[in-house]
C-alpha positions as CSV (number, residue, x, y, z in Angstrom):
1,M,74.0,95.0,90.0
2,A,75.6,96.6,87.4
3,R,79.0,95.1,86.2
4,Q,82.4,96.7,87.1
5,K,84.4,98.2,85.3
6,F,88.0,97.1,85.3
7,L,90.8,98.7,83.4
8,V,94.0,97.0,83.2
9,C,97.2,98.6,82.3
10,G,99.8,96.6,80.1
11,A,97.0,94.3,79.0
12,T,99.5,93.0,76.7
13,G,102.5,92.2,79.2
14,F,102.9,89.4,81.6
15,I,101.1,90.1,84.1
16,G,98.4,92.1,82.4
17,R,97.4,89.1,80.1
18,N,96.7,86.6,82.9
19,I,94.7,89.0,84.8
20,L,92.7,89.6,81.4
21,D,92.4,85.3,81.2
22,A,91.5,85.3,84.6
23,F,88.8,87.3,84.6
24,Q,87.4,87.2,81.7
25,N,84.7,85.0,82.6
26,D,83.7,86.8,85.6
27,A,79.6,87.9,84.7
28,N,80.1,90.7,87.0
29,V,82.8,92.4,85.6
30,E,83.4,94.5,82.1
31,L,87.3,94.3,80.9
32,F,89.2,97.1,79.4
33,G,93.0,96.5,78.3
34,V,95.1,98.8,77.3
35,Y,98.4,98.7,75.9
36,C,100.6,101.1,73.9
37,K,104.3,99.4,72.3
38,S,103.0,95.2,72.2
39,A,100.0,95.1,70.2
40,P,97.4,92.2,71.1
41,D,97.9,89.1,69.8
42,K,94.8,87.2,68.1
43,V,93.3,86.0,70.7
44,L,92.8,89.4,72.6
45,R,91.5,91.0,70.0
46,H,88.9,88.8,69.0
47,R,87.6,87.7,72.3
48,P,84.1,88.7,73.5
49,G,83.6,91.5,76.2
50,L,87.1,92.8,76.1
51,T,87.6,96.6,75.4
52,L,90.7,97.2,74.4
53,I,92.5,100.9,73.9
54,E,95.9,101.7,72.8
55,A,97.0,104.4,74.5
56,D,100.8,105.9,75.9
57,L,100.3,106.2,79.4
58,R,103.0,108.8,79.9
59,D,100.4,110.9,78.3
60,P,98.1,112.8,80.6
61,A,95.0,113.0,77.8
62,G,95.6,109.3,77.6
63,V,95.5,108.6,80.6
64,E,92.4,110.3,81.3
65,S,90.5,108.8,78.3
66,C,91.3,105.2,79.8
67,V,90.9,106.0,83.7
68,K,87.7,108.0,83.6
69,G,84.3,105.7,84.2
70,M,86.4,102.8,85.7
71,D,85.9,101.4,88.8
72,V,89.1,99.1,89.6
73,V,92.5,99.9,88.1
74,I,95.0,97.1,88.1
75,Q,98.8,99.1,86.9
76,A,100.5,96.4,85.6
77,A,102.5,98.2,82.6
78,A,105.8,99.1,83.7
79,T,109.4,99.5,81.2
80,T,110.7,96.1,82.5
81,S,113.7,93.8,81.6
82,G,116.2,91.7,83.1
83,A,119.6,91.7,84.4
84,R,121.9,92.7,82.0
85,D,119.5,96.0,81.6
86,I,119.4,96.4,85.1
87,V,123.5,96.1,85.2
88,L,124.1,98.4,82.3
89,R,121.5,100.4,81.5
90,P,119.1,100.9,84.9
91,Y,118.1,104.1,83.5
92,L,115.4,102.3,81.5
93,H,113.3,101.5,84.3
94,V,113.1,105.3,85.7
95,T,112.0,108.2,84.0
96,D,108.9,106.4,82.1
97,N,107.5,104.3,85.3
98,A,107.8,107.1,87.3
99,V,105.8,109.3,84.5
100,M,103.3,107.1,83.8
101,N,101.9,106.1,87.7
102,A,102.1,109.8,88.9
103,L,99.7,110.6,86.0
104,I,98.0,107.1,86.2
105,F,97.3,107.6,90.3
106,R,95.9,111.4,89.8
107,A,93.4,110.2,87.6
108,C,92.6,107.5,89.7
109,Q,91.8,110.1,92.7
110,Q,90.4,112.9,90.4
111,H,87.5,109.9,89.0
112,A,87.2,108.3,92.2
113,V,88.4,105.1,90.8
114,G,87.2,102.4,93.6
115,Q,90.3,100.6,94.0
116,V,93.8,100.2,92.5
117,I,95.8,97.3,92.4
118,F,99.6,98.4,92.2
119,F,102.7,96.0,91.2
120,S,106.0,96.7,93.0
121,C,108.3,94.6,93.7
122,T,111.2,93.6,95.8
123,T,114.0,95.3,94.6
124,M,114.2,97.7,97.6
125,Y,115.2,95.0,100.4
126,A,118.2,94.4,101.4
127,S,119.7,91.4,100.1
128,S,118.6,88.5,102.5
129,Q,118.9,84.8,103.4
130,T,116.0,84.7,106.1
131,P,112.4,86.1,104.9
132,V,111.8,90.0,105.2
133,Q,108.7,91.4,106.3
134,E,107.4,94.8,104.5
135,S,108.7,96.4,107.9
136,D,112.5,95.5,107.0
137,F,112.8,97.7,104.1
138,N,115.2,100.7,105.9
139,F,115.4,103.4,102.9
140,E,118.8,101.6,102.1
141,V,118.4,100.2,98.7
142,P,121.0,98.1,96.9
143,D,123.4,99.8,94.9
144,K,122.8,97.8,91.4
145,Y,118.8,98.4,92.0
146,F,119.6,101.8,92.9
147,G,117.2,103.3,90.3
148,V,114.6,100.7,89.8
149,G,114.2,100.6,93.6
150,W,113.7,104.3,94.7
151,T,111.3,104.6,91.2
152,K,109.1,101.7,93.0
153,V,109.5,103.3,96.4
154,Y,108.3,106.5,95.1
155,N,105.3,105.2,93.3
156,E,104.9,103.3,96.7
157,K,104.3,106.5,98.3
158,M,102.4,108.1,95.6
159,C,99.7,105.4,96.4
160,E,99.8,105.9,100.2
161,F,99.7,109.6,99.0
162,Y,96.6,109.6,97.3
163,S,94.9,106.9,99.4
164,R,95.1,109.9,102.0
165,L,92.9,112.2,100.1
166,G,90.7,109.3,99.1
167,P,88.1,108.2,97.9
168,T,90.2,105.5,96.3
169,R,91.6,102.0,97.9
170,Y,95.1,101.4,96.9
171,T,96.7,97.9,97.1
172,V,100.7,98.0,97.1
173,I,101.9,94.5,96.2
174,R,106.0,94.1,96.4
175,H,105.9,90.4,94.7
176,S,108.6,88.1,94.2
177,N,109.6,86.9,91.1
178,I,106.7,85.8,89.2
179,Y,106.7,83.3,86.4
180,G,104.2,81.3,84.0
181,P,102.9,82.2,81.1
182,F,103.1,85.0,78.7
183,D,106.5,85.7,80.8
184,K,109.6,87.1,78.8
185,F,111.5,84.4,77.2
186,D,114.3,85.8,75.1
187,L,118.0,86.1,76.6
188,E,117.9,89.6,76.3
189,R,114.7,90.7,78.3
190,S,113.7,88.1,80.4
191,H,114.4,87.7,84.5
192,V,116.3,84.2,85.4
193,F,113.0,81.8,85.2
194,G,112.3,82.7,82.1
195,A,116.0,82.8,80.0
196,T,116.4,80.0,82.2
197,V,113.5,78.1,80.1
198,T,114.4,79.6,76.5
199,K,118.1,77.7,77.0
200,V,116.7,74.7,78.1
201,L,114.5,74.1,75.5
202,T,116.6,75.2,72.8
203,V,119.5,74.0,74.0
204,P,120.4,70.8,71.7
205,E,120.2,67.3,73.4
206,G,123.4,66.2,75.3
207,G,124.6,70.6,75.4
208,Q,125.2,72.5,78.2
209,V,123.3,75.3,79.7
210,V,125.2,78.4,80.2
211,V,123.9,80.2,84.1
212,W,125.6,84.0,84.4
213,G,127.2,83.7,87.6
214,D,128.0,80.8,90.1
215,G,124.1,80.0,90.2
216,S,124.2,80.6,94.4
217,E,121.8,83.4,94.3
218,L,119.0,83.0,96.0
219,R,115.2,83.5,94.4
220,D,111.6,83.5,95.9
221,L,109.5,82.2,92.5
222,L,105.8,82.6,92.7
223,Y,103.4,80.7,90.0
224,V,101.7,83.8,88.0
225,D,98.3,82.4,89.0
226,D,99.0,82.8,92.6
227,L,99.3,86.5,92.2
228,I,96.1,86.4,90.8
229,E,94.5,84.9,93.9
230,F,95.8,87.8,95.9
231,V,94.4,90.4,93.5
232,R,91.0,88.8,93.9
233,Q,91.9,88.3,97.9
234,A,92.4,92.2,97.6
235,M,89.4,93.3,96.1
236,R,87.4,91.1,98.3
237,L,88.8,91.7,101.7
238,Q,90.2,95.1,101.6
239,T,88.4,97.7,103.6
240,T,91.7,100.2,104.5
241,P,92.5,102.9,102.2
242,F,96.5,101.6,101.7
243,E,97.7,98.1,102.3
244,L,101.2,97.4,101.3
245,V,101.9,93.6,101.5
246,N,104.8,91.2,100.4
247,V,103.7,88.3,97.9
248,G,105.5,85.4,97.5
249,A,106.4,81.5,97.6
250,G,107.6,82.5,101.3
251,E,110.8,80.3,100.6
252,S,113.6,80.4,98.1
253,I,115.6,78.3,95.7
254,A,119.1,78.7,94.5
255,I,119.3,79.6,91.0
256,R,121.7,76.4,90.5
257,D,118.6,73.8,91.8
258,L,116.2,76.2,89.9
259,V,118.4,75.1,86.6
260,A,118.6,71.6,87.5
261,K,114.9,71.4,88.1
262,I,114.1,73.0,84.7
263,I,116.2,70.5,83.0
264,E,115.1,67.6,84.4
265,A,111.1,68.6,83.8
266,S,112.1,69.2,80.1
267,G,113.1,65.3,79.7
268,K,116.5,66.8,78.5
269,K,120.1,65.3,79.2
270,L,121.9,68.2,79.3
271,G,125.0,69.7,81.4
272,I,125.3,73.1,83.4
273,V,128.2,75.3,82.8
274,Y,128.7,78.8,85.1
275,D,130.1,81.8,83.4
276,R,131.2,84.3,86.3
277,S,131.7,87.0,83.3
278,K,128.3,87.7,82.6
279,P,126.4,90.5,84.4
280,T,124.6,89.4,87.7
281,I,123.0,90.9,90.4
282,N,124.4,89.0,93.8
283,F,120.9,89.0,95.7
284,D,119.7,86.6,97.9
285,L,115.9,87.1,98.5
286,V,113.2,85.2,100.2
287,L,109.5,86.7,101.7
288,N,108.1,86.8,104.7
289,I,103.9,86.7,103.8
290,G,102.7,86.5,107.0
291,R,100.7,90.1,106.4
292,A,99.6,88.0,103.3
293,R,98.4,85.1,104.9
294,G,96.6,86.7,107.8
295,V,95.4,89.7,106.7
296,F,93.9,89.2,103.0
297,Q,93.3,85.1,103.6
298,W,95.6,84.1,101.1
299,R,98.7,81.8,100.7
300,P,100.5,80.1,97.5
301,R,99.1,77.1,96.0
302,T,101.0,76.2,93.3
303,G,104.4,74.4,93.9
304,L,107.3,75.2,91.8
305,D,107.6,71.2,90.3
306,A,103.8,72.4,89.1
307,G,104.6,75.2,88.0
308,I,107.9,74.7,86.1
309,A,105.4,71.8,84.5
310,K,102.7,74.3,83.5
311,T,105.1,77.2,82.6
312,L,107.1,74.0,80.2
313,A,103.9,73.0,78.5
314,W,103.0,76.3,77.6
315,V,106.2,77.1,76.1
316,R,106.1,74.4,74.2
317,G,102.4,74.7,73.1
318,S,102.7,78.3,72.0
319,R,105.6,77.6,69.8
320,S,104.0,74.7,67.9
321,P,102.8,75.5,64.3
322,E,99.3,75.3,65.7
323,A,99.4,78.2,68.1
324,S,101.4,80.1,65.4
325,G,98.7,79.9,63.0
């Protein structure tokens, strides 16, 4: 049987890089990875069986050349950043993402790609301390997420539109906050998990970790390996033209408690202070993952404590002299 050709868009990004690592030893898969602004590291550049493609996915010709001949397209490319940009420069998440996805989905339909996996998000949901399911979105996007939220909804509807034309199947994943290796760990662009890890590891022993806001916001956190396991299940089990699925831990944690857990796992003695003057998004979220469990026989397997430990070990290893050599 011929090997399936997998195109991973955003190959040097957080989710894309983890997908390449997860599928690298699959004998039934031929891997292709697209990157643009972030160059591949030495490990990817010398990985056997991986074809790297430098292309701007906002350019129709570049998209066509990448998509043609592929069996599966995993669309993990996006312009992303953290709360500061969402609050102060929300336009960064709108135009590029709308353009690149419109071009990718059209090319997939024209070239009869078998399946597209699209990573959406949960910014279209209203704040809720009880689990929200897919049908709870009522086309009212929270104000601070207005740009990124409606852009994601547009891209989801484009997936549904092309799924009706055929022959490509579309899987839209509304995932919660994903964390793990290769995430952003700088304070300018990272989400709360990555930013907290960086603060904890860089603050001197006995110092204080500064938390933006009051730390009361609730987040649903999923380790990246569990997200990738859902991708495997979707490719194995989906027979319908279109599926939209919540994928998360199915439980929430307050940011103040998350920070405390990361400090404890680090082994350091640190205090916590709250800076209410910094940009924050007062938003609670926990996902109802019943559809992912029932239709796709999936459930998260990595508990938060284990995920924190794995991530801290990876970050410490990636900053060691051996890792940078």
